N, C-alpha and C positions, 0 to 999 in steps of 0.2 A: 047496492054494494059498490065499493070503490076499490080500485087497484092500489096497492101500496106505493107503486112508483108514482101515481098521481098525487100522493101526499108528500113526497119528498120536496124539500125546499119551501114548504108552506110556512108562513110566519106562525109563531106560537106566542099567545098572550096569556098572562096570568089572570086570575079572577079580578084583580084590581087594574086590569088593562095595561100592564107593563109588557112591552114587546121584548122577549128575551132572546130570540134567535129563530132558527129554522130547523125543521125536521130533517135529520140526515140519515136515520137508520131505524130499524125495528128489531126487537128481540122477541123471538117466537119460542114458546114452550113446545118441545118436540113430543111431549106426552099427550097433549090435546090439540096441538097445532093452532093455538090461539096466540095473538099478540099479547105479550106480557108487559113489555116496556117500549116506550118511544124514546129514541135518542135525539136530543136537541143540541145542536152546536150553538153555543152562546155567542151573541154579538159583543162587540167591544164594551159597550156601556154596561151590559149585564155583568160581564166579567169584572169590570171596575167596581160596580155597586155591590157585588158579592165578595169583593176583596181577593179575587183570584189573580195572582201575579204570574202564574205559570204561562210560559210561552210554548205553544205547540204548533207544528207545521200544519196540521189538519184541524186545528182549533180545539177548544175544550168543550166536551159534550157532557150533559147531564142525562142520567137514565131516569125517565119519569114513568112510574107505574101507570098502566093503562087505566086504573081506577081513578087517577087524577085528571083524566081527560074528560071534559064536559061536553064540548061540541066540536064537530068537524065540518067546516064549510070552506069558504075562501081562505080561512085561517083556522088554526087549531086553538081552542080556548080551554084553559085548565080550570079545575075546581079549586085550586089552591092559589094563594096570593104570593107575591114576590118573596116575602120573608120566609116562607116555607121551603123555598128552593135550597136554602142553606142546609136542610136536613137530607137532601137527596144525594145519592152517590154519583160520582163521575163515571161515565162510560169509558171503559178501557178499549182502545183500538187494538185490533189484531195486526195492523200494519206495522 
């Protein structure tokens, strides 16, 4: 088992080895207390390649369903490739 805080700021790679950014938050279902989504703040290259022009003080984050997470080690590896990121919703900050 690993603590959530130990996963913060780990790099996230797509299945086609594209470094998209870092883990910055988790979304937990209060019904069963399981992690439902991982929030990943996109790096500048990912934002550019996805066509995101939005400027945000805390960065732009995608909400990635936990089912799309393949492996967790020194980095987080996803089961989806870069092109599938376009289908994922942006995480809205409460700040």
